[in-house]
C-alpha positions as CSV (number, residue, x, y, z in Angstrom):
1,M,16.2,18.9,-5.1
2,G,14.8,17.1,-2.1
3,K,16.0,13.7,-0.9
4,Q,14.8,10.9,-3.3
5,A,13.0,7.6,-2.8
6,N,15.0,4.7,-1.4
7,L,15.4,1.8,-3.8
8,Y,16.2,-1.5,-2.0
9,S,17.0,-4.4,-4.3
10,F,17.3,-8.0,-3.3
11,S,18.3,-11.3,-4.9
12,G,14.7,-12.6,-4.5
13,V,11.6,-12.6,-2.5
14,D,13.3,-14.9,0.1
15,T,15.7,-12.1,1.0
16,L,13.2,-9.2,0.3
17,A,10.6,-10.6,2.7
18,P,12.7,-10.3,6.0
19,A,13.7,-6.6,5.1
20,L,10.1,-5.7,4.4
21,R,9.1,-7.3,7.7
22,A,11.7,-5.2,9.6
23,Y,10.6,-2.1,7.8
24,V,6.8,-2.7,8.5
25,I,7.6,-3.4,12.2
26,S,9.6,-0.2,12.4
27,C,6.7,1.8,11.0
28,Q,4.4,-0.1,13.4
29,E,6.4,0.9,16.4
30,A,6.6,4.5,15.2
31,G,2.7,4.5,14.8
32,L,2.2,3.0,18.2
33,A,4.4,5.7,19.7
34,R,2.5,8.3,17.9
35,H,-1.0,7.4,18.6
36,G,-1.3,3.8,20.1
37,V,-2.4,2.2,16.9
38,F,-0.9,1.3,13.5
39,K,-3.0,2.6,10.6
40,V,-2.0,0.9,7.4
41,G,-3.4,1.0,3.8
42,V,-2.9,-2.1,1.6
43,S,-3.4,-2.6,-2.1
44,G,-3.9,-5.9,-4.0
45,G,-2.2,-7.7,-6.8
46,S,0.9,-9.7,-5.8
47,L,1.5,-7.7,-2.7
48,P,-0.7,-9.6,-0.1
49,K,1.3,-12.8,-0.9
50,T,4.6,-11.2,-0.4
51,L,3.3,-9.4,2.7
52,A,2.2,-12.7,4.2
53,Q,5.7,-14.2,3.5
54,A,7.2,-11.3,5.4
55,L,4.7,-11.0,8.3
56,L,3.7,-14.5,9.0
57,A,7.3,-15.7,9.6
58,P,8.0,-16.5,13.2
59,P,9.8,-13.9,15.3
60,S,13.6,-14.2,15.4
61,S,13.3,-15.0,19.1
62,D,10.5,-15.4,21.6
63,N,11.2,-12.2,23.5
64,N,12.3,-10.1,20.6
65,E,10.0,-6.9,20.9
66,A,11.7,-5.4,17.8
67,D,10.6,-8.3,15.7
68,T,7.0,-8.7,16.8
69,V,4.0,-8.0,14.6
70,K,1.3,-6.6,17.0
71,W,-1.8,-7.5,15.1
72,G,-4.2,-6.4,17.7
73,K,-3.0,-2.8,17.3
74,W,-3.5,-2.7,13.4
75,E,-6.2,-0.9,11.6
76,I,-6.1,-2.1,8.0
77,F,-7.7,0.0,5.2
78,F,-7.7,-0.6,1.5
79,A,-5.7,1.7,-0.8
80,D,-8.1,0.7,-3.5
81,E,-11.0,-1.7,-3.9
82,R,-13.0,-3.1,-6.7
83,A,-16.8,-2.5,-6.7
84,V,-17.5,-6.3,-6.2
85,P,-18.8,-8.5,-3.4
86,L,-16.3,-9.2,-0.6
87,D,-16.0,-12.8,-1.6
88,H,-15.5,-12.1,-5.3
89,Q,-12.2,-13.2,-6.9
90,D,-11.5,-9.5,-7.9
91,S,-11.9,-8.2,-4.3
92,N,-8.8,-6.9,-2.7
93,Y,-10.3,-7.7,0.7
94,A,-10.9,-11.3,-0.4
95,L,-7.3,-11.5,-1.6
96,L,-5.9,-10.1,1.7
97,K,-8.2,-12.4,3.7
98,A,-7.1,-15.6,1.7
99,E,-3.4,-14.7,1.6
100,L,-2.9,-13.2,5.1
101,L,-5.8,-12.6,7.4
102,D,-7.0,-16.2,7.4
103,K,-3.5,-17.5,8.1
104,L,-3.0,-15.6,11.3
105,P,-2.5,-17.9,14.3
106,A,-5.8,-18.9,15.9
107,D,-4.5,-17.5,19.3
108,A,-3.2,-14.2,17.8
109,E,-5.0,-10.9,18.4
110,K,-6.7,-9.9,15.3
111,P,-6.5,-6.5,13.4
112,A,-9.4,-4.2,12.8
113,V,-10.1,-4.5,9.1
114,H,-12.2,-1.9,7.2
115,P,-13.7,-3.3,4.0
116,I,-16.0,-1.4,1.6
117,D,-19.8,-1.3,2.4
118,I,-21.2,-3.7,-0.3
119,Q,-24.7,-2.2,-0.1
120,Y,-23.4,0.6,-2.4
121,L,-21.8,-1.5,-5.1
122,D,-24.1,-0.1,-7.8
123,D,-23.2,3.5,-7.0
124,T,-19.4,4.0,-7.0
125,Q,-19.7,7.7,-5.9
126,E,-21.6,6.7,-2.9
127,L,-19.3,3.7,-2.3
128,A,-16.3,6.1,-2.3
129,D,-18.1,8.5,-0.1
130,Q,-19.0,6.0,2.4
131,Y,-15.4,4.7,2.5
132,E,-14.2,8.2,2.9
133,Q,-16.5,8.4,6.0
134,T,-14.8,5.3,7.3
135,L,-11.6,7.2,7.1
136,V,-13.0,10.3,8.7
137,R,-14.2,8.3,11.7
138,S,-10.8,6.8,12.1
139,F,-8.5,9.7,11.3
140,A,-10.5,12.8,12.2
141,S,-12.6,11.8,15.2
142,R,-11.2,14.3,17.5
143,D,-10.3,17.2,15.3
144,S,-10.7,18.4,11.7
145,V,-7.9,17.3,9.4
146,K,-7.4,18.2,5.8
147,L,-6.0,14.8,4.9
148,P,-5.7,11.4,6.7
149,I,-2.2,10.5,7.7
150,F,-1.5,6.8,7.3
151,D,1.4,5.4,9.3
152,L,2.2,3.2,6.2
153,L,0.8,2.6,2.8
154,L,1.8,-0.8,1.2
155,L,1.5,-0.5,-2.5
156,G,2.1,-2.3,-5.8
157,C,3.2,-1.1,-9.2
158,G,1.3,-2.1,-12.3
159,P,3.1,-2.8,-15.6
160,D,1.7,0.5,-16.9
161,G,3.1,2.4,-13.7
162,H,-0.3,2.6,-12.0
163,T,-0.6,2.3,-8.2
164,C,-3.8,2.0,-6.2
165,S,-6.4,2.5,-8.9
166,L,-4.7,5.7,-10.1
167,F,-3.9,5.1,-13.8
168,P,-1.5,7.0,-16.2
169,G,-3.1,10.1,-17.7
170,H,-6.4,9.6,-15.8
171,E,-8.2,12.7,-14.6
172,L,-8.3,11.2,-11.1
173,L,-4.6,12.2,-10.8
174,R,-5.8,15.8,-10.6
175,E,-8.2,15.2,-7.8
176,T,-7.3,17.5,-4.9
177,S,-10.0,17.6,-2.4
178,A,-11.6,14.0,-2.0
179,W,-9.8,11.4,0.1
180,V,-11.5,8.6,-1.7
181,A,-12.7,8.7,-5.3
182,P,-14.7,6.5,-7.7
183,I,-13.4,5.3,-11.0
184,E,-15.8,3.7,-13.5
185,D,-13.5,3.4,-16.5
186,S,-10.5,1.5,-15.2
187,P,-8.3,0.5,-18.1
188,K,-7.8,-2.8,-16.2
189,P,-10.8,-4.9,-15.3
190,P,-13.0,-4.6,-13.4
191,P,-13.8,-1.1,-14.5
192,K,-15.6,0.1,-11.4
193,R,-13.4,0.8,-8.3
194,I,-12.7,3.2,-5.6
195,T,-9.2,4.5,-4.7
196,L,-7.3,6.7,-2.3
197,T,-6.4,9.9,-4.1
198,L,-2.9,11.1,-4.9
199,P,-2.8,13.7,-2.1
200,V,-3.7,11.0,0.5
201,V,-1.0,8.7,-0.8
202,N,1.6,11.4,-0.7
203,H,0.5,12.5,2.8
204,S,1.3,9.1,4.3
205,V,4.1,9.1,7.0
206,R,5.7,6.2,5.0
207,V,5.0,4.6,1.7
208,A,6.4,1.1,0.6
209,F,6.2,-0.3,-2.9
210,V,6.8,-4.0,-3.6
211,A,7.6,-4.9,-7.1
212,T,9.2,-8.1,-8.3
213,G,9.9,-10.1,-11.5
214,G,11.5,-9.3,-14.8
215,G,8.2,-8.2,-16.3
216,K,8.6,-5.0,-14.3
217,K,11.9,-3.8,-15.5
218,G,10.7,-1.7,-18.4
219,I,8.2,0.3,-16.4
220,M,10.7,0.6,-13.4
221,K,13.2,2.1,-15.8
222,E,10.6,4.7,-17.0
223,I,9.5,5.4,-13.4
224,F,13.0,6.0,-12.0
225,E,14.7,7.5,-15.0
226,E,12.1,9.5,-16.7
227,G,9.0,9.8,-14.5
228,N,6.6,10.8,-17.3
229,G,3.9,11.7,-14.9
230,L,3.3,8.0,-14.2
231,P,1.4,7.5,-11.0
232,C,4.2,5.6,-9.2
233,A,6.6,8.4,-10.2
234,L,4.3,11.0,-8.9
235,V,4.3,9.2,-5.5
236,N,8.1,9.1,-5.7
237,E,8.1,12.9,-6.3
238,G,5.5,13.7,-3.7
239,T,7.0,11.6,-0.8
240,G,10.8,11.7,-1.5
241,E,12.7,9.8,1.2
242,R,9.5,8.8,2.9
243,C,9.0,6.4,0.0
244,S,10.9,2.9,-0.1
245,W,10.8,0.4,-2.9
246,F,11.4,-3.3,-2.1
247,V,12.3,-5.0,-5.4
248,D,14.1,-8.0,-6.7
249,N,17.1,-7.6,-9.0
250,A,15.2,-8.9,-12.0
251,A,12.7,-5.9,-11.6
252,V,15.4,-3.3,-11.9
253,E,17.8,-4.9,-14.3
254,G,19.2,-2.1,-16.4
255,V,17.8,0.7,-14.2
256,S,20.5,3.3,-13.5
257,Y,18.9,4.8,-10.4
258,P,21.1,4.1,-7.4
259,R,20.2,1.3,-5.0
260,R,20.8,1.6,-1.4
261,P,21.8,-1.2,1.0
262,F,18.7,-1.9,3.3
263,S,19.0,-0.5,6.8
264,L,16.5,1.1,9.2
């Protein structure tokens, strides 16, 4: 059996956030060393708020290169998105913009952000195809690649074990060729969305899940102890030690899977 996902548990978000910051910055530095940019995919839910708490904190010292978020080098994509206008309350872009992007210092360099093309909202297949072309332009501009390789995917975990817009038992979990796929029957509203596919998620250099709160402990127990083909468990299995979970103690109460002390 290969190495397993890392489970890092903290007393609360106040202690989780600095560890998440250190992890993201280490992934950033690895990406910059690899290809001069940091290509990151982000999902919605409660993640952007936690991400903002981690990344908008001031550096530990003015000249600490190892604790600097280099926003101007970031390319931000969406791990999934709802087929709604970019200012709609259900939009993951709108959520990230409100929680994080709009709070960047005025004098800071800005990341390159890749939202969906809203002219295709009425055709989710075309919406997915166009977003896939956005990925192709960024990831495969110089050579043909089978799958895009994100430096980091930052994901959440739904109470049913879904991540991105990959839901338990859904036929999309069997998609093998598309990078981005449409979904029109999401069990969670709104029903029309696009999502990165499981092979793309599992191909990422690093994957980080953030899950907090006692409401998650039942599904966390199922993901880590049984698996049951849940999307989050499939990512754990597909990425092994490349996957790290940042959780609070309440979310993993009663979960027998071994925690690790956080270190880079």
